[in-house]
Phi, psi and omega in degrees: 000141176290153177276167183295341182268355182285329187264134177271112184294343176291348179278348182302312179300326179293316180297317180296318181296318180291325179294330181277321185269329184070012185219128183298315183295318180294318178297321179296316179298321181297323184263353180077029176230164182277161184298326181294325177294317177302312182299316182294318182289324177297317179298319179293322179295316179297324180292316182291326179279343185058041180223147170268112183270327185230150167234149182256131174228196185295337182268351181127218182257129176231156185286143167283175177300316178296322178296322178296319178295315181300312184296322180301316179283321182295325180298318178293317180298314182295321178297320179294321178296317179297318178296319179299314181294321179295316180296320180295319179293321178296320178296317181294328184271348186272133174273067184204155177115181185282143173222121182256126178240132176245144183194168166296138192300326186292335176292328172290307191291325187252001181219292193294320187300326180299337186256356180298319178304321179293322177297315181291329177295322180278328184222077188294346184261006171277128180249106182277142165239122179254116182250110178283097188202128180259002177279162180277097178283160185275123174283326181296319179273011179059030171290335176210145174260327177223153174222137172256122185231146174268116184095144182290126176288172174293155180298140178212118184298338182278350187249148166260123182240124182227129176284121176283319183162211185245158174237124185266144177238139177222173182270131181229158178191183176290152178306340180293345178267005182300142175084359179287126181292153182301321183288356177254004182299322182296343180272355184267161173288145183230149169259128185228166172286157176287178188297334181295337182247022183295339184274356180293156179301327180295315182286329175294323176295317182300326181291345181274349182293147178225130000292166181303125186291151174277115180270090187280343180214129175248138183224170176238016178214148179294322182298322176292321178298318179297316180295324176296320176298313182298326180281352179086018181295320182178183176278160178207148173270114187234155169303133184302325182294332176282311183301319181293314183291333179276356178072024179280158179282127177266127178262118182087149182272334188275157173278129185273325183221139171242130175239146180289143166250123180246140175254122180249144173208161176288143184302326182286345184293340182294346180260003183249129192301314185293329178287321176298321180296314182291322177299315179294323179299311181297317180298316179294321178300316180298315181302320181283341183250011191302315182298317180293316182292326180280346175090029177303131185290000000 
């Protein structure tokens, strides 16, 4: 018996065309190849299959018994392949279906969510999943289609990584801290991240204050930090887009820290319509929100 690698599956359309027409020239015209190519490929297929598929008589080429069995199955296989390719192409061309985005939660809550209705109005068949997660989810296993990350990730040949722009951080607090001069910030109580997040740009900036600030409260989430600020526990370095929407008092006009926002996607996603649409949507949103995200006073 021949092995599965002996037979060239590209010969199936040639065999089917000759079985229907019974004529090499007619089969060639149907497929856009010359009759000599048809003859050569049929001979190669019969050799690899170790079967005689056709015999030639006065009327042309007709199938042998083995050829009739082969064509009956080959016709179904070829039809299924065509259906598979058509369905796959329709899926790739359709602006519809699931799209999973992972990000730090505050980018969803204070930025992206406000714009989802407009996306759905333009593309009602896109189904978004927003996963508030800062871990590296697998693009290969489709745990995520896009990721928004602060800071450039490590190089990965499977990913397309594009910097959208910057995210600005400024100092915020309760109104009771109004009027405190910048050179006195180090004398105030501060809300900081716990030691697990000591390497972030925000905490590195806080370490530069002089005198060394009193870290009266350590937290591991931005939402807790915001609530602490609102309660008057202390000052905090927050994303400007959060501080402004929460109505907190901003101390100082300048942005203290800028961090990169990167958009990650799987390299193959660029050929699928719904992913191209969402990628363009996020990019356009950043351009339209740049001043707010960067913390323009």
